[in-house]
C-alpha positions in Angstrom: -3.7 -77.8 -22.7 -2.7 -80.1 -25.6 -4.1 -83.6 -25.5 -1.3 -86.1 -24.9 -2.1 -89.0 -27.2 0.8 -91.2 -26.1 -1.4 -94.2 -25.1 -0.2 -97.7 -24.4 0.5 -99.6 -27.6 -2.6 -101.8 -27.7 -4.9 -98.7 -27.4 -2.8 -96.7 -29.8 -3.1 -99.4 -32.4 -6.9 -99.3 -32.1 -7.3 -95.5 -31.9 -4.5 -93.8 -33.8 -6.7 -93.0 -36.8 -9.1 -91.1 -34.5 -6.3 -88.8 -33.5 -5.9 -87.7 -37.1 -9.5 -86.9 -37.8 -10.7 -83.3 -38.2 -13.1 -83.5 -35.1 -10.2 -84.5 -32.9 -7.9 -81.8 -34.2 -10.6 -79.3 -33.6 -11.1 -80.6 -30.1 -7.5 -80.2 -29.4 -7.6 -76.6 -30.6 -10.7 -76.0 -28.4 -9.0 -77.2 -25.3 -5.9 -75.0 -26.0 -8.2 -72.0 -26.2 -10.1 -73.0 -23.1 -7.0 -73.3 -21.0 -6.2 -69.6 -21.7 -9.3 -68.5 -19.8 -10.3 -71.4 -17.5 -9.1 -74.1 -15.2 -9.6 -77.4 -16.9 -10.1 -80.8 -15.1 -8.6 -83.3 -15.0 -4.9 -82.3 -15.3 -3.6 -83.0 -18.8 -1.6 -86.0 -17.8 -4.8 -87.6 -16.3 -7.1 -87.2 -19.3 -6.4 -90.7 -20.6 -5.8 -92.2 -17.2 -8.5 -94.9 -17.9 -6.5 -96.1 -20.9 -3.3 -96.3 -19.0 -4.9 -98.1 -16.0 -6.7 -100.8 -18.1 -5.2 -102.5 -21.1 -7.5 -103.2 -24.0 -6.9 -106.9 -23.8 -7.7 -106.9 -20.1 -11.1 -105.3 -20.3 -13.8 -107.2 -18.5 -16.2 -104.4 -17.5 -17.0 -100.9 -18.6 -18.6 -98.4 -16.2 -19.6 -95.5 -18.4 -19.8 -92.1 -16.8 -20.8 -88.7 -18.1 -18.1 -86.1 -17.7 -15.4 -85.5 -15.0 -16.0 -84.1 -11.6 -15.5 -80.3 -11.8 -14.3 -79.6 -8.2 -10.6 -79.0 -7.3 -8.7 -82.2 -6.8 -11.5 -84.5 -7.7 -11.1 -85.7 -11.3 -8.2 -88.0 -12.2 -9.4 -89.6 -15.4 -11.5 -92.5 -14.1 -15.3 -92.3 -14.2 -16.9 -91.9 -10.8 -13.5 -92.1 -9.0 -11.7 -89.5 -6.9 -8.3 -89.3 -5.3 -8.0 -91.0 -2.0 -7.9 -87.9 0.1 -11.0 -86.4 -1.4 -14.5 -86.7 0.2 -16.6 -89.2 -1.7 -19.1 -87.4 -4.0 -22.8 -88.3 -3.5 -23.0 -90.5 -6.6 -20.0 -92.5 -5.6 -21.3 -92.8 -2.1 -24.5 -94.3 -3.5 -22.4 -96.7 -5.6 -20.7 -97.9 -2.5 -24.1 -98.2 -0.7 -25.4 -100.5 -3.5 -22.1 -102.4 -3.4 -22.5 -103.1 0.3 -26.1 -104.2 -0.2 -25.3 -106.3 -3.3 -22.2 -108.2 -2.2 -21.4 -107.1 1.3 -18.4 -104.8 0.8 -18.0 -102.2 3.5 -18.4 -98.6 2.4 -14.9 -97.4 1.5 -13.6 -94.1 2.9 -11.4 -93.9 -0.2 -13.1 -93.1 -3.5 -10.1 -94.0 -5.6 -11.3 -96.8 -7.9 -7.9 -97.6 -9.3 -8.1 -101.1 -7.8 -11.1 -101.8 -10.1 -9.3 -100.4 -13.1 -6.3 -102.6 -12.6 -8.6 -105.7 -12.6 -10.1 -104.9 -15.9 -12.8 -102.4 -15.1 -12.6 -99.7 -17.7 -13.8 -96.5 -16.1 -14.7 -94.3 -19.1 -16.4 -91.0 -19.2 -18.2 -90.0 -22.4 -16.6 -86.5 -22.1 -13.0 -86.5 -20.8 -12.6 -82.8 -19.7 -14.6 -80.1 -18.0 -14.2 -76.5 -16.8 -13.9 -75.9 -13.1 -17.3 -75.7 -11.4 -19.2 -76.0 -14.7 -20.6 -79.5 -15.2 -21.1 -80.5 -18.9 -19.1 -77.5 -20.1 -17.2 -79.5 -22.6 -20.1 -81.5 -23.9 -20.6 -81.3 -27.7 -17.1 -80.3 -28.7 -15.9 -83.7 -30.0 -15.2 -86.0 -27.0 -18.4 -87.9 -27.6 -17.3 -88.8 -31.1 -14.0 -90.1 -29.7 -15.6 -92.1 -26.9 -18.3 -93.5 -29.2 -15.4 -94.9 -31.3 -13.8 -96.4 -28.2 -17.1 -98.1 -27.2 -17.6 -99.4 -30.7 -14.1 -100.8 -30.9 -14.5 -102.6 -27.7 -17.9 -104.0 -28.8 -16.5 -105.2 -32.1 -13.1 -106.6 -31.1 -13.5 -107.8 -27.5 -15.8 -110.6 -26.3 -18.0 -111.1 -23.2 -17.5 -107.6 -21.7 -20.1 -106.3 -19.2 -21.2 -102.8 -20.1 -22.7 -100.9 -17.1 -24.8 -98.0 -18.3 -26.2 -95.8 -15.5 -28.5 -92.9 -16.5 -29.8 -91.8 -19.8 -26.6 -90.4 -21.3 -24.8 -93.7 -20.8 -27.8 -95.7 -22.0 -27.9 -93.6 -25.2 -24.7 -95.6 -26.2 -26.5 -98.9 -26.2 -26.9 -98.9 -30.0 -23.0 -99.0 -30.2 -22.9 -102.3 -28.3 -23.5 -105.8 -29.7 -25.6 -107.4 -27.0 -25.0 -110.8 -28.7 -21.4 -110.6 -27.7 -21.6 -108.8 -24.4 -23.8 -108.2 -21.4 -25.5 -104.8 -21.0 -26.7 -103.7 -17.6 -28.8 -100.6 -17.4 -30.1 -98.7 -14.3 -30.9 -95.1 -13.3 -27.9 -92.9 -12.5 -26.6 -93.2 -8.9 -26.9 -89.5 -8.2 -29.2 -88.6 -5.3 -31.7 -87.2 -7.8 -32.4 -90.6 -9.4 -30.8 -93.4 -7.3 -34.1 -94.3 -5.7 -35.8 -94.9 -9.1 -34.1 -98.2 -9.6 -30.4 -97.9 -9.1 -30.6 -99.2 -5.6 -31.4 -102.9 -5.8 -30.1 -103.3 -9.4 -27.3 -105.5 -8.1 -24.8 -104.7 -11.0 -21.8 -106.1 -9.1 -23.1 -109.6 -8.5 -24.6 -109.8 -11.9 -21.3 -108.8 -13.5 -19.4 -111.5 -11.6 -21.9 -114.1 -12.4 -21.6 -113.3 -16.1 -17.8 -113.2 -16.0 -17.6 -116.5 -14.2 -20.0 -118.1 -16.6 -17.6 -117.2 -19.4 -14.5 -118.5 -17.7 -13.2 -115.1 -16.6 -11.8 -114.2 -13.2 -14.4 -112.3 -11.2 -13.8 -108.7 -10.0 -12.9 -108.1 -6.3 -15.1 -105.1 -5.9 -14.3 -104.5 -2.2 -11.9 -101.6 -1.7 
């Protein structure tokens, strides 16, 4: 697996220097070695799917995930999203439950969040690859440096973006975000282990749309 860094021009302009740095070259070598012995998700052409689905200039919201789903057929490069014919994972189902309670959207049978991405919801994981059936197996090999750079670029160069940080790993990125320029929404992770500690009832979807509308931006149609 070689990382395909052919991103859309607006993202490439922002990130091309990252691709030349030693940590990223080492990350690429690591993934090539991993592929010799393991199945890696998502498929190589989906690793940067979030960047292809949401142009930099169109970003209104970031939902920050941890690492990709590690089951067959699940991950396709958008945080929390799965392909339409895949059963909704527990965390995503809880997101849909909160969405229904917050703004009345019926729970979608499809867990494909591409309609959010094409409206300006940047669905970014902090780690962009994983070994099959081994959650967090690619943590600490360089992806975090890359996605930290992405978050910092968005914070510095965009304006009035909503950063949705669910769970401690996502919330650890708060220091990268200028809260004078953006709205930061934090809540426990939607997984069954933590969703009842404050994720349910946090109303991120209505709060996001209220903020966007107050700054003259088109709101997100969250219903799938």
